[in-house]
N, C-alpha and C positions, 0 to 999 in steps of 0.2 A: 461910651463904654465905662468910663470911670464912674459915671452915675449909677450904672447897673451894679458896680462893685459895692457901692455904699448901701444900697437898699437891700442887698442880698442878706446882710447880717441884721438881726433885730437890734433896735436902738438900745444904747446903754442906759437910756432913761428908764427902761423896764426894771433896772436894779432897785429903783425906789419902791417897788412892790415888796421887796425884802427889807430894805433899809428903814422904811417908815415904821412897820411893826416893831422892829428891833429897837428903834429909838424911843418909841412910846413905852415899851416895856422897861427900858433902862431908866427913863425919866420917872416912871412910876416907882420903881425900886428905890431910886435915889430919894424921892420924896418921903417914902416910908421910913427909910433908914435915917433921914434927917430928923424926922419927927421923933424917932426913938432916941436919938443922940444929938440934941441941939448944940452941944458944946464941941463938936468935932472940929470946928474951924480953929480952935485954940491950938491944935497940933499942926498948924501949917508949916513950922520949920521942918518937922519930920516928913511932912508931905513933899516939900521941895527936895529934901535929900533923897527920898524914894523916887521922885520924878527923875532926878539926875541919874540914879541907878538904872531905872527902867529904860531911859533913852540910851544909856551906855550899852546895855546888853542887846539893844535892837540891831547891833552890828552882826549878831549871829542869826541869820535868817535862813529858813528852809523854803526854797523857791519851788513852786509847782507851776509848770508851764502847761496851760490848757488852751489848745488852739492858738488864738491870736493874742492872748493875754497871759501875763505872769502874775500869779497870786502868791503873796508871801505870808507864811505862817511863822510868827515871831516866837522864838523859843525863849520865853521870859519866865519859865516856871521857877527858876532859882530865886529871883527877886520877889516873885508873886507869893512864894511861901512866906517870905518875911513880912511883906506888906499886909497879907491877909491875917497874919498873927498879931502884928504890932499896931496897925493903924485902924481907926474906926471905919466902918463900911462906907459912909459918904466920901471920906478922904480917899479910900481905895478906888472908888469909881472915878473920882476926879483925876487921880494920878494916871490911871490907865487911859482914860479918854484924852487927856491933854498930852500924855506921852505918845500915844498913837498919832494924834493930830500933828504934833511937832515933827515927829520922825517922817511922816508922809510928806510934809511940806519941804523938809530939808532934802530928802532923798529922791523925790520925784522930779524927773526931767521935764515932764509935761503934767500939769495939774488938771485932772479930770474930776470935777465936783462930785459926780455920782459915785465914782470909785473911792474918792477921799472919804466922803461921809459914810459910805458903806463900811469901810475898814474901821472907822471910829465907832460906828454903831455895833458892829459884830464883836469887837473887843470889849466894849462896855457891857453889852448884853451877857457875854460869856463870864466876865468877872462878877456881874450882878447875880447870876445863877450860882456861881461859886460861893458868894457871900450868903445866899439863901441856904445852901447846903450846910455851911458852918453855923448859921443861926439856928438851924434845926436841932443842933446837938448842944449839950452843956459844954462850957469852956473848961479845959483842963490845962495842966502845966505843960510847958514846952518840952519837957523831958518825958512826958507821959506818952506811951505808944498809942493811946487812943487819940491823942492830938495829931499824931502822924497820920493815922488812918483817915481822920476827918479831912485834914488838909489835902492828902493825896486824892481822896474822892472828889473834893471841890475842884482841884485842878484838872482831873480827868473830865469832869463835867465841862469845865472851861474849854478844854481842847476839843471835846466832842461838839460843843456848840459852835466853835470856830470852824471846824471842818464842815459841819452841816450847813452853816450859813453860806460858806463859799460854794458848796454843792448846790444850794438852793438858788443863789444868784446866777450861777453858771447855767443851770437848767432853764432859768427864765430868759437869760440873754442869748446863750449860745446853743441851747437845745438840751434835751434830756440826756443824750449820750455824753455831753461834756460834764454834766453833773455826776454821771457814773464814774467818769475818769477821776474826778476829785475824790469821790468816796473810796476808790481803789487806793489812791495815794494816802488816804487818811490812816491806813493801818501803820504805815511807817511813821507818820506824825505822832500817833498815839504811843508807839514804842519809844520814840525819842523824848516825848513829853514825860513819860514815866521815868526814864533815866534822869532827866533834869529835875524832876520832882524829888527823887531820892537825894540828889546832890543838894537841893535846897533844904531838905530836912536835916541833912548833916550840918549845913550852915546854921540852921535854927538851933540845933542842940548845942553847937559850939558857942553861939552868941548867948544862949540862955545860961550857959555855964559861966561865961565871963565876956564882957564887952570888949576886952582887949583882943579877943580872938578875931575881931574885925580886921586887924592889921594883916595877919597872915592870910586870912580869907580873901582880902582885897588883892594881895599879891597872887594868890592862887587863881582868882577870877581872871586877872590880867593875863596870867600865863596860859590859862585855858582858852581865852579868846584868841591869843596869838597862835596857839597850837591849832585850834580849830580853823582859823583863817588860812594858816599854812597848809593844813590838810585839805581844806576845801579847794585851795588853788592847785595843789598837787593832783587832787582827784579830777579837777576840771581839765588840767593839761593832759592827764592820762586818757581821760575820756575823749578829748579832742583828737589826740594822736590816733586812738583806736578808730574813731569815726572817719578821720582823714584817710587812714589806711584802707578801710572798707570802701570809702568813696573812690579812691584812686584805683582800686581793683575793679570796681564796677565800670569806671571810665575806660580803663585799658581794655576791658572785654567788649567795648562798643566798636563796631566795624565801620560805621559811617556817621555822617552828620545827622541823619534822620533819627538815629537812636540815642544820640548823645544827650539831648535835653531831658528825655525820660529818665535816663540813668543818673543825670547830674543834678537837676534843679531841686527836686524834692529833698534830696540828701543835703544839698547846700542850705536850703531853707531850714531844715531841722538842725543841722550842725551849727549854723550861725545864729539860731534862735531869732530869725527875722520873719517879718510878715510876708515879704515878697523876696523871691530870688529869680533874677532875670538873666537869660542868655541872649545876647545879640551878636549875630554874625553878619558881616558885611557881604554884599553880593560879590562873587568872584568867578570869572569864567562861566562855567555851566551851573555853578551853585547859586541859587537865589538867596535873597536876604532872609535871615531867620530872626524872629523876635518872639520868644516864648517866655512865659512867666509861671512859676509855681507860687500859689498863694496858700496860706496856712489852712484856710477853710475849704479849699477846692481839691478834689481828688485828681482832676485832670489839669492840663496846662492851658493857660490863657494866651491868646495871640495879641498881647498888649503889654505895655510896661507902665508902671506908675511914675517912673522917673521922667522929668522933663527932657525932651530931646536936646535942648541946649546944654544941659549938664553933661550928658553923654558925649556930645560933640566936643566939649571943652576937655574932657578926660582923654578922648582920642587925640585931640590936637596936642595936648601936653605930653602924651605918651607915657604917663605915669599914673599911679593910683590916686584917685580923688576921693578924699574922706571929708564928709560934711556932717557935723553934729556937735553936741555939747562938749565932747572930749577933744575937739579939734579947733582951737582958737584961730588957727591960720586961715580957716575958710569960713569965718563967721559972716562975711558979707554975702556968701552964697546961700545962707539959710532963709533969706527972705523969699526968693522964688519957690522954695520948697514948702514954706508954710501954706501957700495958697493951694498946694496939692496935698495938704495934710500929711506931709512927710517930716518925721521927726529927725531922722538921720539916714545917711546913705553911704555906702562904699561902692566905688566903681573901679574895677581892675581891668585894664586893657589885656586882651589876649594877643600875643605877639608870635609871629612866624618870622624868625630872623629879625630884620629891621622894620618889618611891616606889621601894622596893627590890623588884625583880621576880625576883631570883635571885642566885646566886653562881657565881663561877668559882674553882676550887680546884686547887692542885697539892700533892702529898704526896710526901715523901721524895726529896730531891735525890740522884741516883744517885752512888754512890761513898761509901765510908766517910770519905774525907778531904775531902768536899765538903758544903756546906750552903748553903741559900738566904741571899742577902745583900740589902742595901738596894737595890742596883741591880736585882735580880730583881723587887722590888716594883714599881718603875717600869715595867718591861717588862710585867708581868702586868696592871697597871692600864691600860696603853695597850690591851692586847688586850681587856680587859674592857669598856672604853669602846666599842670597835668591836663587840664581841659584843652589848652592850646595845642599841646602835643597830640592829644587824641584827635582834634580837628584836623591837624596837619597830616597825621598818619592816615586818617580816614579818607581825606581828599587825595592823598598820594595813592592809596590802594584803589580808590575809585578811578583816578586818572590812569593807573596801570591797567586796570580792567577795561577801561574805555579804549585805551590804545590797543589792547590785545584783541578787541572785537570791532575795531573801526579802522578805516583807511585814513592815514594821516593827511593825505592831500585833499580829499573831498569830504572827510568827516562822515562818510557813509559806512554802514556796516560792511565788514570784510567777509571773505569766504567762510571763515569759522562761524561768525555770527549768523550768516545766511543758512549755513548747514544746520546749525542748532534750531533756528526758527522753522526751517522746513521739516525737521524731524518732529517738532511739536505739532506743526500743522497737519502732518500726515496722521498723527495719533488721534486727533480730535476732529477729523473731517466728517462732515455730515453726508448722508447717503445721496442727497440731491445736489451735490456740488463737487467741484474738482479743485485741486490745489494746482494753480498755474505757475509755471516758471518761464519767464520771458527774458532771454539773453540778448542785450543790445551790444553789437560789435561796432565800434566807431570806425568809420572808414577814413583813412588819410591822417590819422594821428601820428604815425611814424614819419610821414612826409613832413609834418610840421616840426617834429623833433629835429630832423636832419637839416631842414632849410632855415628854421628860425631859432633852434636851440630848445633844450629841454624845458626851460622856463616857460616858453610859449606853449609847448605841448602840455605842460602842467596846467596852465591857465585854460587851455581848451578843455581839458578833462574836468576841471572845476566847473566850467560853464555848462558842460554837458550834464554833470551831476546835479547842478542847481535846477536846470530846466527839467530833467527827468523827475526829480523829486516834486516839482511843482505840478506836473501833469499826471503823476501816478495816482494822486488822491490819498486821502487819509487812511484808507484801509489797506494800503499796499506797503510792503517793505522793500526799499530800494537799497541796493548795495553794489559795491565794486569788487569783483573777484579777480581781476587781472589788469594788465596794463591799459587796454582800451576796451575792456569788457565790463558791462554793467548788467545787473540782474534785478528784475522786478518780480516779486512773488506775492501772490494774493489768492483769495478764494473767488471762484467764478461759478456761474450757473452751469456752464457746459464748456466743452472744448470749442465749439463754434463761437461762443461768446468771447472766449479767450483770444482766438485768432482775430476777431473783429476789434477787440480792445487793443491788441498789439498793433494792428494796422493803423488805428486812429492815433495811438501814441507815437508811432513812427512818423506820421504826417506832421504832428505837432512839433516833433523834434527837428524837422528839416528847415527851420528858419535860419537866417544868416546869424553867424556868431562873430563877434569882433575879438581878434587876438592881436594885441599890439596895434600896429597901424594898418593891419589888413582885416578885411571882412571876408570870412570864409563861409561857404555853403557846405556844411558838414552833413554827410549822409550816414545812415546806420543800417545794418542788416540785423534782422530780428529772428531768433530761433525760439520756437515755442515747444515746451514739453509739459504734460499734465500728469498728475497722479489721480487715479491708479493706472491709466492706460499705458504710460510710457516708462514706468519704473516704480519700484516700491521703496526706494531709499533716496535720500537727498543727493548723494554723489552721482547716482545713475541719472537722476533727473537733470542735474547740472550738465553732465556729460552729453546727454542727448539733446539738451537745449543748445549746447555749443556746437554739436554736430549739425543741427538744423540751421544754426546761424551761419556756419561755413557754407552750407548749401544755399542759403538765402542770398549770399553775395553775388551770385550769378543770375538772380531772378530780377526782373524789371520792377516788381512791386516790393521786393526786399523783405518779405515775411515768409517763413517756412515752418510748418508744423511737422514735427518729427513723425516719421512713419517707416515701416520696414523696407519700403522701396528705396530708401536712401542707402541700402547696403553697398558697400564698396570696401576698399582697403581700410578706410577709417572705421567702417562699421565692423569689419572683422577684428580690428584692434579693440574696438569697444566690446565686442563679444567675448574676448578673452580676459576682460578686466577682472571679473570675479575669479576666474581660474588662476590668474596671476597672483591674486591675493592669497588664494589657497596654496599655490605653489610656494610662495614666500613663507607662509606660516608652517608648511610641512617640510621645508627643505628640499623641494623637488627641483629647484634650479641648480644646475651644475656650474662650477667655475673651472674654466680651462686656462692653461698657462702657455704663453708663447715666449720662447727664450730670446734674450737680447745678448748680443755677442760683440766684443770689441773687435774692430776690423784689423787692427795691426797685429795682434797676437792671438786672436781667436779665443780669448778668455770669456767664459760664461759669467756675466755680471748681474744678471737679473732676469725677471720674467714679467710679462704683462698679464694681468688678471682679466679674463674676459668671461662674461656671463653667457651661458647657453641654456636653452629650455626645450625639452622634448615634451610637447603637449600630448596627453594620452589619447586625444581624439584627432587632432589636426596635425600631428607629427611635429617635426622640428619647426619652431617659430623663429623667424629671423630676429636677431638682436634689434634691428631698426624698429620692428613692429612692437616688440614687448617693451622696449625702452620708451617708445612714444606713448604706449598705453600707460606705463608707470608715470610718465610726466603728466598726463591728462587726468589720472585718477588719484594723484597725490601719493603714489606708492614709490616714487623715485628714491626718496630718502631711505626707505626700507630696502630697496634693491641695492643701493650703494652700500648700505651697511652690511648686507649679506656678502657682497663681493669683497669688501674691505676686510671683514672679519675672517673670511676664508683665507684671503691672502696673508693676513698677519699670522694666522695660525700656522700656515705652511712655512712662512718666513721664520717663525720661532723654531719649528721642527728642524729646518735646514741648518739654522745656527747651532742647535744642539748637536747635530751630526757633523759639525765642523766643516760645513760647506756653505758659508753665508752667501745668500743671494738677496738682492733688493727686489722690491715688487713695484709695479706701476698699476694704477687704477684710474679709469676714466671718470671724469666728473662732468656733469652738465651744468649749464648756467643756473638752472633752477636750484640745484644743490648749493651753488655758491651764494645764491640769494638768501639762503637759510642761515641766519646769524648764529644758530646753535651748532652748526656743523663743526667748526674748529674745536669746540669743547668736546664734542662727541669723538673726534679724532684723538684728542689728547687722552681721553678716558680709555679708548681702545689700545693706544700705544702703551699706556701704563699697565693695562690688564694683561697684555701678551708679552710685555718686556722687550719690545722692539725699539731700536734706536730710531728717532724721527728721520735721520738721513737715509735710512734703508727704504723709505717710502717715497714714491714719486706720484704726484697727481697730474694727470694729463687733461688739459682743458682745450676743447676745440676752438680754434681761432674764429671761424665764422660765427659760431653761436655766441661767443663772448663779446664780439664787437658791438652788438646792439645794446648791451647792458653793461658796458665797461665801467661806467661811473658807479654803478650799483654793486658790482662784484669786487671792485678794488679793495674795499675794507676787509672782506673775507680773505682775499689773496694775501694781503699784508699780515693778517693774523696767522694764516697757515705758514707763511714764510718765517714769522717770528717763532712759530712752534718748532721749526727746525726741519720740516719736511721739504722735499724738493718739488718744484713746480715746472711743468713742461707745457709748451704751447703745441697742441696736436694739430694736424692738418695744416701746418704752416705753409703759407703761400697761396692758399685758396681764398682767403678773406681780403676785404678791402682795407687799404691804408695800413698794411702790415708793418712797414718800416717805421711809420710815425708812431705807432702804438708800442712797438717792441721795446723802445727805450724807457717807456713808462711802467711796464709791467714788472712786478717783482718775481721774475722767473729765473730758472737755472739752466734750462735747456729748451731747444726747439726741435720739433719732430717734423721732418719734411714729409709732406703728403705723398702717399704711394703713387698717385697719378703722375707726379713728376719723376719719381725714382724709376718706375717701370718704363717710362718713355725716354729716359735720358740716353740710352744706348743707341737709339735710332732717331731721336728728334733733337736737333741742335738747340731749339728753343727751351725744351725741358732741361737740357744739359746746362744751358746758361743760367736758368733759374736756380738749379741745384747748386751750381758753383757760386752764384751770388749769395744764396742763403748761407752756405757754409762760411764764406768769407765774412759776411755781416755778423754771423754768430760769433766767430772768433774775435772780431773787433770788440764785441760786447762782452767777451769772456764767457760765452755760453757753450754748453755741451750740445753737439749735434747728433741726433738719432735719425737714421734713414729707415723708413718702413717700406715694405714691398720689395725687399731684396730677393730676387728670384733667379738671378743668373750670375755666372762667374765674371762676365764682362762688367755687369753693373757693380759687382763687388770690387773689382779692380779699379774702376773709375772713382768710386767713392773713397777708396783707400788712398788713391793718388791725390784727391782733392783735400784730404785731411779730415774726413768724417770719422768721428770716433766710434760710434756704435751703430750696428745694423740689426735689422729685425725683418724676417720674411720667410717664405717657404724654402728658400735655399738652405736655411739652417733647420727650420722645423715649422710646421703648421701648429696652431693652438692645440694643445693636448690635455686630456683629463689628467688628474693627478697620478693615477696608476701608470698610465702610458708615459707620462713625463718621467717617472722614476725609471722605467725601462729605457727610455731615451738617454737618461743620464748615464746608465750603465753601458749602453751600447755606443754612444756617440761622444762621450767625454772621458777624460782621464785626469787624475790629479796633476797639478802643476804648482811648483813652488815659486813664489814671488816675494819681493821685499815686504809686501803687506800681509803675507801669510799664504796658505795653501788655497788655490782656486781650482775650478774645473775648466779644462781646456778641450776644445773640439779636436777629435782625432782626425777627422776629415770632413770635408763639405761635399755632400753628394746630392 
């Protein structure tokens, strides 16, 4: 690859095509002038003095960077005015030629013969043509304006020849476009040369008047040189700051590693005036190694680096900037391996993320033989590297967050969100002669593994299933995990029959033994199949129907079921109302009923439970069990919970404004608690309606929570820290109630109505209720009894110390308007130390 880089550029030896004719012309002119003035050598003291002056002013250089080379146009018009006027022509040619040669030898970090002799030849040719211009006119006094015009014309010819020579050699070596770039910069050069010529003429007039003027003129020249150098340094710093600013803006706008090299490297190469700029990023996690280089003569990026790998490794090992070149004596011993790679100087800055080196930013070969990297360049490159490292880190963080948002953490498979998006795209671009297949694999026995061997073993089983399913699905399929033990494979197939056959074959391949810990398990799966367009027109419907088919497949001996209308059952009815439920939620067609909660000792009304009710326009009243199940399976549960909670908070605010404060209770499912965004949503709604968190109670069903207790605990703690109250609903019906109760951050328990309703006639139910009340009081928890439907039950609960009751004895769930009427008919104001509350007049 390095060899290809070398041959891509035309050899610098082509410069002799320009240097040769220029040298021949100069030598010819020198011979003619010598013949006309044989005694010019006698003025050698003046020649030496002029040579010193020319070498001195060479510090003021106008640099033109063209592609990979820097060409210097020396602004020596001031001394040239004097030497053209005072010295004989042969002496002038010698002074200019020797001055150029000496300056090139002193200032060049790398001596290139072709470039050295080209500079000598072009300067000598330019001054020879200037001498010919002067020789064409009669000689006048230095104070005569005609002398000024002749000298000005001669120096303009010199400058024009200088620019034309550079343009010619650039066209030969680098191409015609490079020559055009030189000619464009020549306008500025001519302007500066004209100004310097005027200054030189002023010096001539002063010296012609009296030689003593040389003293103040020398002081003036020294002051001008210092001023110009200071201005040049200030201008360079200002330009560098502006370019660094633009570069950092471009880097910040990059969103990922893939776009960073394009935005960074060409700008770094231009800013640092280097031949190469390289970005190397070490491989990390899912990010592969990156090695890209911008080269001055290439528009695109090269997947290579001119720097030896050993030098980069040393910079990474040291953890600091590595600078090698003429300006850095501390690293002189490292210049030897660079010379073999034709590297003049190099700067390598590690990119760091915290204490870790994640890559390097490198610049190689400062453009121009007379230039090399300096300490100031290190500071600039370190600044750029800091921004680049931050861009890499931010890009990878965003990429990681996006990856986490669309992938399952346990198996690294796409999650439901990613699968839904992929299905939506597949449906849009489906061909006429194919179907989009959705195959849902439900792993049998995973819950048993969790219960018997622990969740770690269950996770290992799921990871093994994921790996095996990914291996057998093939490259054209997308494999994802949408739930605890549910995996989905979606792909394009020729037909529905081909999809079922494929699902059957995949299930058979999945049935091999799997090792989990010390046990070898024979894990089976049930597969549900749904295809677009036969079984649904949107991703959610396809996934729902594939899941319904998988549930049906569990009872089949062959374990594969294609969805079809004959599967209609209660679950199908639930599925049928899914779209209607979404419409009802969007249009506010769901009602919220309120069931009062009463203290048993003094019959004070302390709150209400908010319950969703739905009157379907075609199917009549839909039971809460049905539409809540539909909401869970269709991803609308969070919307349903939000509707109930929002309605409850709005009524709670209204009651508080009417000076009859009542708390509200809202039921939560485990799926809602698994949503980490839910506590933030609750906090936002509390702030929106101005309701105190203590006025809100969330009731969580104990049986549903037991299966995912470890996953829901973080959300429970966040809700508790928010200040809302937590209640365990249906307490006593789940397994291991007593062992879990002490771990849950709850404030009350709600005894299941099946025990409360039977306690008056069943001694077993009575004993359970008594034990629950006693246990709750030991833990300092409030006890709520639901299902209070008789005076006897009420008396028994009051005798046991149960604080709050709820049931048909007080009131059934009522819509808001009827609840207001119930308030007026069944309650009356009562004064308590805590303020005025509503008290039941009678229990009927």
